[in-house]
Wavefront OBJ file of the C-alpha trace (Angstrom):
o trace
v 147.121 129.719 101.380
v 146.810 126.284 102.992
v 143.419 127.212 104.441
v 142.223 128.404 101.032
v 143.420 125.203 99.381
v 141.728 123.092 102.060
v 138.479 125.027 101.619
v 138.662 124.506 97.846
v 139.173 120.762 98.224
v 136.354 120.458 100.743
v 134.033 122.473 98.496
v 134.805 120.262 95.500
v 134.166 117.131 97.585
v 130.878 118.548 98.876
v 129.638 119.411 95.390
v 130.537 115.924 94.156
v 128.798 114.292 97.123
v 125.545 116.206 96.815
v 125.358 116.077 93.007
v 123.572 112.694 92.999
v 120.951 113.331 95.699
v 117.921 114.153 93.548
v 115.510 111.288 94.229
v 113.539 112.016 91.044
v 116.516 112.078 88.681
v 117.948 109.245 86.586
v 121.737 109.017 86.585
v 124.190 107.432 84.169
v 127.763 106.560 85.134
v 130.561 106.356 82.586
v 134.062 104.895 82.885
v 136.894 104.857 80.345
v 139.686 102.292 80.064
v 142.659 101.832 77.770
v 143.903 98.278 77.324
v 147.591 97.782 78.053
v 149.867 96.961 75.125
v 149.222 93.448 73.856
v 146.462 92.798 76.407
v 143.333 94.022 74.647
v 141.793 90.570 74.164
v 142.562 89.600 77.749
v 140.956 92.823 78.942
v 137.827 92.210 76.865
v 137.500 88.659 78.129
v 138.039 89.614 81.776
v 135.685 92.603 81.549
v 133.039 90.425 79.902
v 133.218 87.838 82.693
v 132.997 90.572 85.317
v 129.999 92.161 83.578
v 128.096 88.843 83.462
v 128.927 88.171 87.097
v 127.993 91.563 88.554
v 126.150 93.638 85.961
v 123.443 91.505 84.343
v 120.670 92.904 86.550
v 118.719 95.809 84.969
v 119.361 97.953 88.062
v 123.127 97.453 87.748
v 123.520 97.049 83.996
v 126.767 97.962 82.218
v 127.322 98.091 78.454
v 130.703 98.595 76.785
v 131.595 100.351 73.533
v 134.928 100.825 71.810
v 135.589 104.404 70.708
v 136.705 104.354 67.066
v 137.166 108.051 66.211
v 138.468 111.212 67.869
v 141.255 111.755 70.374
v 140.062 108.813 72.487
v 140.069 106.278 69.651
v 140.876 102.827 71.022
v 139.555 103.635 74.498
v 136.660 101.577 75.867
v 133.707 103.386 77.390
v 131.646 101.480 79.945
v 128.186 102.935 80.536
v 126.012 102.198 83.578
v 122.526 103.598 82.836
v 119.242 103.854 84.759
v 120.690 104.670 88.183
v 118.850 106.450 90.994
v 120.088 108.302 94.058
v 119.635 105.052 96.027
v 122.024 103.293 93.657
v 124.936 105.247 95.120
v 124.240 103.715 98.552
v 124.761 100.205 97.161
v 127.695 98.256 98.596
v 129.931 97.671 95.562
v 133.023 96.560 97.483
v 132.974 92.986 96.131
v 132.461 94.203 92.585
v 135.288 96.730 92.846
v 137.633 94.165 94.370
v 136.855 91.702 91.585
v 137.653 94.375 88.992
v 140.904 95.269 90.732
v 142.054 91.643 90.990
v 140.852 90.280 87.648
v 140.464 93.122 85.133
v 142.792 95.950 86.179
v 145.948 93.962 85.319
v 144.987 94.290 81.636
v 143.874 97.947 81.388
v 144.421 101.398 82.844
v 141.714 103.969 83.630
v 141.509 106.814 81.141
v 140.229 109.596 83.382
v 137.918 109.190 86.346
v 134.321 108.165 86.840
v 131.734 110.613 85.544
v 128.133 110.870 86.701
v 125.481 112.283 84.378
v 121.808 113.120 84.753
v 119.460 112.138 81.962
v 117.364 114.928 80.425
v 114.265 112.924 79.568
v 112.598 115.843 77.791
v 115.261 115.428 75.093
v 114.566 111.709 74.498
v 113.829 110.762 70.889
v 112.481 107.346 69.824
v 113.434 105.840 73.185
v 111.850 102.518 74.186
v 113.079 101.282 77.587
v 112.411 97.694 76.518
v 114.824 97.836 73.569
v 118.193 96.072 73.973
v 121.420 98.122 73.746
v 122.232 99.368 70.264
v 125.143 97.972 68.292
v 126.577 101.424 67.557
v 126.601 104.772 69.339
v 127.357 108.223 67.973
v 128.481 110.498 70.789
v 128.635 114.286 70.637
v 129.885 116.426 73.527
v 128.790 120.040 74.045
v 130.299 122.679 76.326
v 127.446 125.138 76.810
v 127.960 128.672 78.057
v 125.981 129.282 81.282
v 124.153 132.174 79.614
v 123.080 130.002 76.672
v 121.649 126.916 78.392
v 118.063 127.830 77.489
v 119.055 128.430 73.859
v 120.813 125.065 73.793
v 117.715 123.370 75.187
v 115.469 124.876 72.527
v 117.913 123.829 69.811
v 118.077 120.256 71.126
v 114.292 120.089 71.234
v 113.872 121.358 67.684
v 116.579 119.206 66.141
v 115.101 116.254 68.025
v 111.836 116.659 66.128
v 113.728 116.516 62.826
v 115.720 113.507 64.049
v 112.546 111.615 65.045
v 111.115 112.047 61.566
v 114.215 111.318 59.505
v 115.778 108.539 61.611
v 112.903 106.444 63.033
v 115.157 103.395 63.506
v 117.564 105.240 65.806
v 117.150 106.860 69.202
v 118.692 109.758 71.104
v 119.281 110.587 74.735
v 120.909 113.695 76.196
v 122.850 113.775 79.469
v 124.201 116.634 81.587
v 127.325 116.120 83.681
v 126.753 116.079 87.434
v 130.223 115.194 88.721
v 133.611 114.346 87.291
v 134.092 117.496 85.238
v 132.504 120.809 84.295
v 128.780 120.844 84.920
v 128.080 122.819 81.754
v 129.068 119.721 79.749
v 126.328 117.910 77.852
v 126.501 114.757 75.780
v 124.188 113.376 73.123
v 124.124 109.636 72.418
v 122.502 108.427 69.198
v 122.027 104.671 69.099
v 121.609 102.674 65.885
v 122.182 99.135 64.623
v 123.135 99.703 60.968
v 124.977 102.531 59.252
v 122.733 102.291 56.194
v 119.574 104.383 56.488
v 116.714 103.223 54.271
v 114.326 106.007 55.206
v 112.794 107.128 51.866
v 112.565 110.699 53.170
v 116.361 110.896 52.923
v 116.151 110.522 49.129
v 115.015 114.097 48.631
v 116.516 116.169 45.818
v 118.643 119.292 46.206
v 115.709 121.443 45.091
v 113.418 119.868 47.691
v 115.991 120.367 50.449
v 116.538 123.987 49.397
v 112.805 124.651 49.421
v 112.529 123.135 52.898
v 115.501 125.146 54.211
v 114.188 128.422 52.771
v 110.811 127.808 54.389
v 112.446 127.080 57.737
v 114.592 130.206 57.475
v 111.583 132.441 56.807
v 109.287 130.857 59.402
v 111.702 130.016 62.220
v 114.863 132.121 61.900
v 114.064 135.400 60.188
v 110.910 135.852 62.281
v 112.487 134.741 65.552
v 112.332 137.129 68.492
v 115.364 135.338 69.926
v 117.456 136.409 66.933
v 116.314 140.011 67.315
v 116.983 140.005 71.073
v 120.422 138.460 70.565
v 121.466 141.078 68.006
v 120.127 143.837 70.238
v 122.062 142.446 73.231
v 125.226 142.517 71.125
v 124.582 146.201 70.426
v 124.821 145.698 66.676
v 123.998 149.051 65.116
v 122.188 147.774 62.016
v 119.445 145.988 63.938
v 116.801 148.242 62.331
v 117.874 146.843 58.968
v 117.371 143.222 60.066
v 114.222 142.687 57.937
v 116.136 143.925 54.888
v 119.077 141.634 55.678
v 116.756 138.634 56.115
v 115.068 139.373 52.800
v 118.432 139.591 51.071
v 119.564 136.286 52.592
v 116.395 134.424 51.681
v 116.678 135.587 48.053
v 120.343 134.563 47.907
v 119.625 130.888 48.588
v 120.238 129.097 45.302
l 1 2 3 4 5 6 7 8 9 10 11 12 13 14 15 16 17 18 19 20 21 22 23 24 25 26 27 28 29 30 31 32 33 34 35 36 37 38 39 40 41 42 43 44 45 46 47 48 49 50 51 52 53 54 55 56 57 58 59 60 61 62 63 64 65 66 67 68 69 70 71 72 73 74 75 76 77 78 79 80 81 82 83 84 85 86 87 88 89 90 91 92 93 94 95 96 97 98 99 100 101 102 103 104 105 106 107 108 109 110 111 112 113 114 115 116 117 118 119 120 121 122 123 124 125 126 127 128 129 130 131 132 133 134 135 136 137 138 139 140 141 142 143 144 145 146 147 148 149 150 151 152 153 154 155 156 157 158 159 160 161 162 163 164 165 166 167 168 169 170 171 172 173 174 175 176 177 178 179 180 181 182 183 184 185 186 187 188 189 190 191 192 193 194 195 196 197 198 199 200 201 202 203 204 205 206 207 208 209 210 211 212 213 214 215 216 217 218 219 220 221 222 223 224 225 226 227 228 229 230 231 232 233 234 235 236 237 238 239 240 241 242 243 244 245 246 247 248 249 250 251 252 253
């Protein structure tokens, strides 16, 4: 039992070590902290000083956001983007010591460090010269191993809609490399104002219904992926799928 446990620990360490060794990949690190009771302002001030001192260089940049919704509301997420495999060889001992001595007294870690790889094919409206956005909308996905390709196609298609309807916002998608389950994906949507003045969002219900019906007929009802999925599930009425699709399209009102 001890040998099995040791092997498991060594395997986990090995996977974590080798996860960031792709020289062509771009990595993002995330950290989460919860301010101690009554010390939130002190934490923000100390973290701000540390960030200016150690993380103002583009190769070592850190931005901080306060989570306002969900089960982690009130937790601060610190994001270190644009890292490479060489970045993990950097000597960060002085930076870590400064954090321990000057920032840690005011906050506790909320979970461990996580390392993500950026999926650049999923970028939408991304300009590397833009400053950090004021707001982020974060969505986490746990994707079944057998459905990764389906997830990728969905992200690509919804990205095209996003680019058209939200030109003032941008999206990036990351896949977890270490610090959790590697079938975890996260989508960050950055924006500066909650109000969206895109005139295309002022469409009527009839216009939206017409658009949805067209999409259903052209992209869903005629999809080979839908047919293959139903066949894989051994659903007996697969031969009646055209009839079902016709019924559904006529029922949209």
